[in-house]
Structure formats: C-alpha cells, structure tokens
N, C-alpha and C positions, 0 to 999 in steps of 0.2 A: 089390865088397863089402868088401874089406879096407880100402880108404880110408874107407868109410862107418863101419866099426867103430872105426878110429883117430879119426875126427872125434867120434864119440859119447864115446869115452874122454876126449878133450880137453875136451868140454863138461862132463863130470862133474868133471874136475879143476878147471875154471874155476869151477863152482858151489861146489866145496869152498873155493876161495880167497875167493869172495864171502862165503860164510857166516862164514869166519874173520874177514874184515874187518868185517862187521856186528857180530860178537860183540865186536870191539875198540873199537867206538864207545861212549864213556861215556854214561851216562844224563843226561837234561836237554837244554836247548837246545843246538843245534850252531852257532848264530850267535855271532859275537864279542860280548863285552860292552863293547867300546870304543865309547862313545856318540859319539865324534867321527866315526866312519865307518859306524855301524849304527844304524838307528832304534830307539829304546827301545820296550819292550813297551807296548801301548796302555793297559793298566791303570795304568801309572806316570804317564801324562799328567795324570791327575786328582789325583794326590797329591804329585808331585815337580815343583817349579818348574825344577830343573836339567834334568830329562828333557824338559820342555816346551820349554825354550830349545834344547836339542840337536836336538829334532825340528824346530823352526821353522827353525834354521840349515841343517840338512841338506836340508830340502825347498826352501827358497828359494835357498840358495847352493851346495849340494852340498859335496863335500869336495875338497881339493886333493891330487891324486895327485903324489907327489914327482917332480921332473924326472929323467928317465932312462928305462931300459927294463928289461923283465923277460921271460924266456922260460920257460914252464912246460910240460914235455912229459909225456905218458903213453904207455905201450905200447899199441898197437892191433893189430888182426889183420893189417894190411898195412904195419906199420912203426911209426914214431914219430908221434904226433899232438900237435902243439904249438901253443900260443897265444903270440904275440909282441906285447906291448903297449909303446907308446912314448908318453911324456908330456912336455909342455913345462913342466910345473909348474903349469899353470892348473887351474881348477875347471870351466870351461865348454867345451863342444864348439862346433862351428860352428853359428851361429844363422841359420836361413833366414827371410827377411822374410815377412810375412803375405800381401802382395798384389804383383802385378806379373807381368812376363814370366818365363820359365824362367831359372834361375840356373845358371851353369856355374862350378865351383870346381875348381882343381887344388892338391893338397897333396902335396909330396914329402918323404919322410922317409928317414933313413939308419938301417936296423935294425942295422947293425954286423955284417953277415955276415962271419965270419972265415975261411970255407972254402967251396969248392964243395959243393953237395949236390943231391940229386934228391928230388922229392916225387911221391907216387902219387895225391894228391888235394889240391884247393885249394877253399876256399870263402870268398867275400867276402859280407858281409851287414851290415845295420844292427844296432846294439846295442839300441836301444829302439824301441818301437812307433811313435813319432812318425816315425822315419826310414822305416819301411815305407810310410807314407802319402804321402810326398813325393819319394822317390828314384825317378827314372826309370831311372837306371842308376848303378852305381859300378864303374868299370873300373880295374883295376890294371895298370900297366906296369912292366917291369924296366928301369931305366936303368943300363947297364953302362959308358957312355961319356959324359963331361960334354959332348962336342960333339953328342950326340944327346939333347936334353932330352925327346923323346917316348918313346924307348925301345921295347922290344918288348912286345907284348901278353902278359899273364900270365893274367888271370882277369877275369870280369865277373859282377857281381850285377845282375839285372834283376828286375822285379816277379814274385815267385813262384818265382824260380830257386833251385835247391839247388846242392850241390857238384859240381865236375867231378872225376870219378873215372876214372883212366886204366887201360887194359887191363893184364893181367899182362905182366911183362917190360918195362914201359915206364914212363917218368916224365918230369916236366918239370925241366929243369936251371935251378938258380939259382946264379949265380956269386958268388964271393967279392967283397965290396966293392960289390955291386949296391945301388942305391937303389930304393925303391918310390914310384911316383907314383900317387896316387888321383885319378881324374877323376870328379867328381860332377856329374850332371845332376839338378837339383832343380826341382820344380814347386810353387810356392806354392798352398796350399789354403784361404786365408782366416785362418789362425792362424800366429803365429810359432812356430817349432819348432826345438829343438836337435837337430842331426843328428850322430850318431856312427856310424862304420863300423869294422868289424874284419875281419881276414883271418886264416885259419888254414891250416896245412899238415899233411899226413901225410908225415913224412920217411922215406924209404927207408933201410934200414941199409947198403945198398951200391949201387954204380952199376948201373942196369938195362941191358938189352941195347939197348933202343930209346929214342929221345927223342920224346915225344909233344908235340903243341902244337895250338892251336885257331886257326882263321883264318876270315876272311870268304870266302864263295863266292857267286857268282851276283849280285853287286851290280848294281843298276840305279839310276843316279843321275838319269837324264833322265825321271823319272816324269811322266806326264800323266794325271791322274784327273779327268775332267769331273764337274760337279755332277750328282747324281741318276743316276749310272751305276755299274755294276760292270765292272771291267777286269782283264785278265790281263797279266802281265809275265813275261819269260823272261830269265834270266841264266845265264852259263856260266863254268866254270873247268876248265882242262885240267891233269890230274895229270902232273907232269914225271917222276915215278918211281912204281914199284909202291907201293901204300899199303893199310893196314888202317884202315878208318873205324870209330871207336868210339862216336860220338855225333853227334846232329843237333839243332839248336835254331833254329826259325824266328825271324826278327826283322822285325816290322812294327809299325805304331802302331795308332791307334784304328780305322782303316778296314780293317785287315788281316782277311781272311776265311779263307783257306786257303793252305797252301804244301806243295809236294811236292819231293822230291829224287830225280832219276832219273840212272842211269848210262848213258852212250852209249859202248859198247865200241869199241875201235880195231881189231877183227879183220876188217876189210874189206880185201881185196887191192887196192892202188892200181892194179895193172896189169891188173885184170880188166875185160873189155869189158862185163859185166853184173854189177856188184858186188851189186846188190840193196840193200834197206834195211839200215841199221845195226842191229845187235843192241842192244836197250835193255832195261833192267831198272828197275822202280820200286823204290827202296830204302826210302822212307818218305813218308808223307803225314799231315799234320795237317789234318783236314777242318773243324774248328770252332775256328779260332784265336781266342784271347782275350788281348787286350793286358795284362790284369791277371794273367796267369799265363804268364810267359816260361819255359816248361818245357824242360829239356834231356831228350832222349830217347836214353838209352844203349842200345846193342845188347848182347845176350848174347854172351859170348865165342865160342860155337860158331856164331853166325850173323852176326857182324860182317862187313860187306862187305869182301872181298878184291878189289882193283881193279888191273888191270895198268897199266903206264905208258902214257900217252896217253889214258886214259879221260877223257871229258868229263863233268863234274858239271853237270847241268842243273837249275837251281832254277826252279820254276814257282810263281808267286805270284798270288793273286787279292785285290783290294781292293774292298770294297763301300761306295760313297759314296752310298747311298740311305737313305731313311727306315726301311727294313726292318732296317737295322743298328742295334741298340739302343745300341751304343757310340758311334755317330756324333753328335758334338755339333752339326754343321751340315751337312746334306746339300745345301744350296743354294750351296755354294762350291766352286770349283775347287781342286784340291790338286796340289802337286808335292813334290819331295824337300826335306827340311829336317830339322834336328836336334831341333826342339821336338816335344812330344807331339802337337800339333794338326797338324803337318806329317806327312809319310809317309816311310818307308824300305822297302827291299826287299833283303834278303840273308839268308843262313843262316850261323850259326856251326857249323862242322864241326870236330870233334876227330878227328885222324888221326895215324898213325905211318907215315913213309916207311920202306920195307924195301929191303934189298939183294935183287937178283934171285934169288939162291940161296935166301934165306929165304922169299921170296914163293912160289917154286915148291914148296918143302917144305910150307909151310902149305896151299897149294892141294891137294897130294897127300894130306895128313893129313885135310883137310876132306872130300875125295872118298871116302877110305877109311872115314871115320866114317859118311857117308851110305849107303855100300854095306852096312855092318854093320847099320844101322838098317832098311834095306829087307829084308835077309835075315831079321831077327828078326820082321818083320811077316808 
C-alpha cells in the first residue's frame, strides 16, 4: 500500500511538471518557419512563388542533413531514452528497386561511443511508412573487433515487432568504440521505395547486476515441407547455466502456423533404474502465427521462467503449406530452409539472463514464498 501511495504522488508531481511545460509553450505554430527544412503552410502555395518553390524542392529532393552525428536524450522511467542519428551529408536514404528478388544490404556506421554503457531497452524500426511495407527484417549487430565484421547480435526489427525491454536489474552492454552494423532484408513490392532505419536506446544510469541478451534457439535448418501438407519440426537448445527467460518471439515465414516453447527439466537421476519420463513445462504457445506480425511476447516479472542449468529448451513449430493457409502464395511447391520470404525458417528469438547459482536459488525461494502468500490469501 505504501508503494502504491508513493507512485500516486509521483504521478501527481509528473502531471504538475507537464502542466507547467504546456503553459510555457508559446502561442501559434510550433513548427519551424525555416522553409528550407519545413513545408510551408498550404495557403501560402496559392499566393507565394517562393513558398511553392520550397515546397517543390522539399518534396522532390528532400533536405540535406549536415554530415556528422547528433544524440538527443530525455529522461524516462527506466533511465535515459536517447536517439542517435548519423548522416553522411546526403539527402537520400537507401533506395530499393521496384522489382526483382529479395535485396540484402549491410550498412556499418561508427556512432562514436566514447565509453561503455548499458541499455534497458532497444528498438530498431523504419522511419517512414515505405519501409514498413518492404523490410523483412533489420538486424543490428555490435562490431567490437575489426577482425569480426559480423559482430554480436544486438537487436532486430521484423514486421510488426516492437522494442526489446529487459527485466529489472539487467541490461545489454554496449562497449566503447563499438560500431553498428545494420543488416537489411528487403522485399520489392512493385514500387521503388526509399528505406530509412533508426535505432534507439534507453540508457541505464549505472551498471546493472545482470547482462541480458537475445539469441536463436531451436534452429532447424534441414526443413522438408512437401507441397499441400502441414508438418511439424522440433529444435532444441541446452541452457549451460541457470537462466531467467524474459521474452519469446517465434520466427517463421509465410507458411508458419504455430510455435510453442517447452522446458525439459534436468531433474532425472541418471543412476536410477526407473527414472520415468522427464518433467516438462509448456512455457509459451503462439497458436495462430502471422508472418505480418513478428510479435515479441514478454513475461511479467513475477512469472518469467526460472530455469536450472541443463534445462533443454524445446521449440516446436508447425508449417502449413496447404491452400487453407491464406498467407501461402503457392501450396503446390516444396519448401526448404532459406533466407527469402518465400523460403522458410524455424527458430525462436529468446531473451534471457544467465544467473549465478546463488542468485538463481534466491529467486526461486522468493518466487515460492510469493506463491505461498497468494495461496494463503485465497
């Protein structure tokens, strides 16, 4: 109750600050009157030749962002939320051709990170609506070593995906001097499109206790999906250490139908004459997968799976290559693994934090104590 009262007072104080900020906004338009970067008011187009020229040049050519970079932060509930923009001095983003096969583009930038820092949330996404229509994915990697041009996975945008938000006491580490590589998978849709992508971080004010990261689990690369059939595939990943799982995101393509994540616990005695079946627990299921919505499913903090070392993550996936799948462009063709949208994939993105054994045991005890209190209250 005390925490609730404190939160209410914080909300009242925040509303007071918002009201003061609104009172300080001057009357009239809030957009800049610099016609070289902002469209003139519509009514001026009929009376001012200069406004008409500026409007034409902005729409057809855009404006040149000065070469360099800028970082603009604001304070948020979980730390600093910042936007970091880098420009080469040009006025045009990457342009995707109108027709042809899928396009794969790699762009590496040096944001000029001058110190190590941790982030509690990351989001990569297109800047304009054109990008949403043609970007299959935009994956960002951290390049810490010039001898490793691929680097380590940082974040991914896929169709319909929102930000990655990490659990309390954890964050993703970004090291001083790291470069960012954007890997873009683009699918032409009949029109030339300019493609812009941006990335944003919520920066933590201090180093968290745990380092969170996201990785593939349950990959199946030898897919065999016959024409006019629905098939199941199973993939596995063994946790080398105790872990807290904070989010699950299925990844398949147009024939993807459903995907589940199951935990197979390692609590069977190897020296038992009759060990019996392994103890399993279904952690998450997406029963109606839609390739147009690559949604990440985060767990609430009080139910996020706590899994001991040696647990096997079992990813179960179903693909529907029949005419009953309305997303299927051609049910009469065989399908295998491949990178393009008309090929198929089979894995899950799983966000997790590896824990020390003592921390894992403590969290398990705290979770069990909370469950007992809930049962007593009922």
